[in-house]
C-alpha positions in Angstrom: -12.5 -31.9 -28.1 -16.0 -31.7 -26.5 -16.2 -27.9 -27.0 -15.2 -28.0 -30.6 -18.7 -29.3 -31.6 -20.3 -26.3 -29.9 -18.0 -23.8 -31.5 -18.6 -25.2 -35.0 -22.4 -24.9 -34.6 -22.4 -21.5 -32.6 -24.1 -19.6 -35.5 -26.9 -22.3 -35.4 -27.7 -21.4 -31.9 -28.5 -17.7 -33.0 -31.6 -19.1 -34.8 -34.8 -19.1 -33.2 -35.9 -22.2 -31.4 -32.6 -24.0 -32.4 -30.6 -26.2 -30.2 -27.8 -28.7 -30.0 -28.4 -32.1 -28.6 -26.1 -34.2 -26.4 -25.3 -37.4 -28.4 -24.3 -39.0 -25.1 -28.0 -38.7 -23.8 -29.9 -41.7 -22.8 -31.5 -43.7 -25.6 -35.1 -43.1 -24.4 -34.9 -39.7 -26.1 -34.9 -41.6 -29.4 -32.5 -41.9 -32.3 -31.7 -38.1 -32.6 -27.9 -38.5 -32.8 -28.2 -41.0 -35.6 -30.5 -39.1 -37.5 -28.5 -35.9 -37.3 -25.4 -37.8 -38.1 -27.2 -39.1 -41.3 -27.7 -35.4 -42.3 -31.4 -35.5 -41.6 -33.1 -32.2 -40.6 -34.9 -32.9 -37.3 -37.7 -30.8 -35.8 -39.2 -32.0 -32.5 -40.7 -30.7 -29.4 -39.4 -29.6 -26.1 -41.5 -28.3 -23.1 -44.5 -28.1 -25.4 -42.7 -25.9 -27.9 -41.3 -26.9 -31.3 -37.6 -26.9 -31.6 -35.0 -27.6 -34.2 -32.1 -29.7 -33.6 -29.0 -28.2 -35.6 -26.2 -30.1 -34.3 -24.7 -32.5 -31.7 -22.2 -32.2 -29.0 -20.9 -34.7 -26.2 -21.4 -34.1 -22.6 -22.9 -37.3 -21.0 -25.5 -38.0 -18.4 -25.3 -37.7 -14.7 -27.3 -38.4 -11.6 -29.4 -35.3 -12.2 -29.8 -35.4 -15.9 -30.6 -38.1 -18.4 -29.9 -35.8 -21.4 -28.8 -32.3 -22.3 -29.2 -29.7 -24.8 -27.5 -26.4 -25.5 -29.3 -23.3 -26.6 -28.8 -19.4 -26.6 -30.1 -17.3 -23.8 -32.7 -15.9 -26.1 -34.2 -19.3 -26.8 -34.0 -20.4 -23.2 -36.1 -17.4 -22.2 -38.6 -18.3 -24.9 -39.0 -21.7 -23.1 -39.4 -20.1 -19.8 -41.2 -16.9 -20.3 -41.9 -16.5 -16.5 -38.2 -16.6 -15.6 -36.6 -13.1 -15.2 -34.1 -12.5 -17.8 -31.6 -11.3 -15.1 -31.9 -14.4 -13.0 -28.5 -16.1 -13.7 -27.6 -19.3 -11.8 -24.2 -20.1 -13.1 -21.5 -18.1 -15.4 -18.3 -19.1 -16.9 -15.4 -16.7 -16.9 -12.6 -17.4 -19.5 -9.3 -15.9 -18.4 -6.5 -14.8 -20.3 -3.5 -17.2 -20.7 -1.1 -16.7 -17.6 -3.8 -15.2 -15.4 -4.0 -16.7 -11.8 -7.5 -17.8 -11.1 -7.4 -17.1 -7.4 -6.0 -13.5 -7.9 -9.0 -13.1 -10.5 -11.5 -14.7 -8.1 -10.4 -12.4 -5.1 -10.6 -9.3 -7.3 -14.1 -10.0 -8.6 -15.5 -11.2 -5.1 -14.3 -8.0 -3.6 -16.3 -5.9 -6.4 -19.4 -8.0 -6.7 -22.4 -8.1 -4.3 -22.4 -10.7 -1.3 -25.0 -12.8 -3.1 -22.6 -13.6 -6.0 -20.0 -16.3 -5.3 -16.8 -16.6 -7.4 -15.2 -19.9 -7.5 -12.3 -21.5 -9.2 -12.8 -24.7 -11.0 -11.5 -26.9 -8.3 -13.6 -25.1 -5.6 -16.7 -25.6 -7.7 -15.9 -29.3 -8.2 -15.4 -29.8 -4.5 -18.9 -28.2 -3.8 -20.6 -30.5 -6.3 -18.8 -33.7 -4.9 -19.6 -32.6 -1.3 -23.3 -32.1 -2.3 -23.7 -35.5 -4.1 -21.7 -37.2 -1.4 -23.2 -35.8 1.7 -26.7 -34.3 1.1 -28.1 -37.0 -1.4 -29.3 -40.5 -0.9 -26.8 -41.6 -3.6 -23.9 -40.4 -1.3 -25.4 -42.3 1.5 -25.8 -45.5 -0.3 -22.2 -45.4 -1.7 -20.8 -44.8 1.8 -23.1 -47.4 3.3 -21.8 -49.8 0.8 -18.0 -48.8 1.3 -18.5 -49.4 5.1 -20.5 -52.7 4.7 -17.8 -53.9 2.3 -15.0 -52.8 4.7 -16.7 -54.7 7.6 -17.6 -57.9 5.7 -14.0 -58.0 4.1 -12.6 -57.7 7.6 -14.6 -60.6 9.0 -13.7 -62.9 6.0 -10.1 -62.1 6.4 -10.2 -62.6 10.0 -11.8 -66.1 9.7 -9.1 -67.1 7.3 -6.2 -65.8 9.4 -7.9 -67.3 12.5 -8.3 -70.7 11.1 -4.7 -70.7 9.7 -3.4 -69.8 13.2 -5.5 -72.6 14.8 -4.1 -75.0 12.3 -0.5 -74.0 13.0 -1.0 -73.5 16.7 1.7 -76.0 17.5 4.2 -74.4 15.3 3.5 -70.9 16.5 3.7 -72.4 20.3 7.2 -74.0 19.4 8.3 -70.5 18.4 7.2 -68.9 21.7 8.8 -71.8 23.7 12.2 -71.2 22.1 12.1 -67.6 22.7 10.2 -65.8 20.0 8.2 -62.8 21.0 4.6 -62.1 20.3 5.8 -59.1 18.2 7.5 -61.6 15.9 4.5 -63.9 15.7 2.4 -60.7 15.0 4.6 -59.9 12.2 4.2 -63.4 10.7 0.4 -63.0 10.8 0.7 -59.5 9.5 2.7 -60.7 6.4 0.0 -63.2 5.7 -2.5 -60.5 6.0 -0.6 -58.2 3.6 -0.1 -61.2 1.2 -4.0 -61.7 1.2 -4.7 -58.1 0.5 -2.3 -58.0 -2.4 -3.5 -61.3 -4.0 -7.1 -60.1 -3.4 -6.7 -56.6 -4.7 -5.5 -57.1 -8.2 -8.4 -59.6 -9.3 -10.9 -57.4 -7.4 -9.5 -54.3 -9.3 -10.1 -56.1 -12.6 -13.6 -57.0 -11.5 -14.2 -53.4 -10.6 -12.9 -52.3 -13.9 -15.4 -54.5 -15.6 -18.2 -53.3 -13.4 -17.5 -49.7 -14.2 -17.3 -50.5 -17.9 -20.8 -52.2 -17.8 -22.2 -49.3 -15.8 -21.0 -46.8 -18.6 -22.4 -48.9 -21.2 -26.0 -49.4 -19.4 -26.5 -46.3 -17.7 -24.2 -43.8 -19.6 -22.9 -42.5 -16.4 -19.3 -41.3 -16.4 -18.1 -44.0 -14.0 -14.2 -44.7 -14.1 -11.8 -46.6 -11.9 -9.3 -43.9 -11.7 -5.7 -44.2 -10.2 -6.7 -42.3 -7.1 -9.7 -44.5 -6.5 -7.6 -47.6 -7.0 -4.8 -46.4 -4.5 -7.5 -45.5 -2.0 -9.1 -49.1 -2.3 -5.8 -50.7 -2.0 -4.9 -48.6 1.2 -8.2 -49.5 2.7 -7.6 -53.2 1.8 -4.2 -53.1 3.7 -5.9 -51.5 6.7 -8.7 -54.1 6.7 -6.5 -57.0 6.5 -4.1 -55.5 9.1 -7.1 -55.0 11.4 -8.3 -58.6 10.9 -4.7 -60.0 11.5 -4.5 -58.0 14.8 -7.7 -59.8 16.1 -6.6 -63.1 14.8 -3.3 -63.0 16.7 -5.1 -62.7 20.1 -5.1 -66.5 20.2 -1.5 -66.6 20.0 -1.1 -64.3 23.0 -3.1 -66.3 25.2 -1.5 -69.7 24.1 0.6 -71.5 26.5 3.1 -73.9 24.9 2.8 -76.0 28.0 -0.9 -76.5 27.6 -0.6 -77.3 23.8 2.0 -80.0 24.2 
């Protein structure tokens, strides 16, 4: 477990100017993890102050941090002497087994001042996701990329289906002449759209998994293709192809069998 390394080295954190280093930090910080793993005693500098690396833990990088360290509150104040000791930005509350987090949240919120917010873990994660997705350029770029991909994909599928409709216009006109409705023809085109979405999704999913893997290896960001994300992409792919099919069938609605033959 990730927290086990911290527990094992908790006594080291009580020493002056001692800290733990994140072994999943970016390599620009040097071979710190390899040297500590090899049993070497490592003294370095952080914020113009000499520090002693006493152990390792694993946390990983993010959009906000390329590396992480853990130190005691007293050591933290030594690095930032102008920071008030009572200024706390985030605290973790460990509950007893069986305790309801929402009940404890409400009880603490009613007892603490209004400038203190008590959040459950899901609520805190939702706030973080909303911040990075809505208030940062990163979220804008990802959202814009999603929209552009949706539009471009719709255009490509529309061109494929429209070309197929034109190539088989006589066959579709024959079906209309013998009594098949536009709804039936739309169902035929929609089936083609669904087939295209399924056939394109699985290779695209494999390619996306490879891109996520390369992203983790190169940037060390925790990028994973989860089942929820894959399901959302599949639903968007179905919607995209269905919209393209709806536009492609307009040629059939205006086609007159008498004119074609």
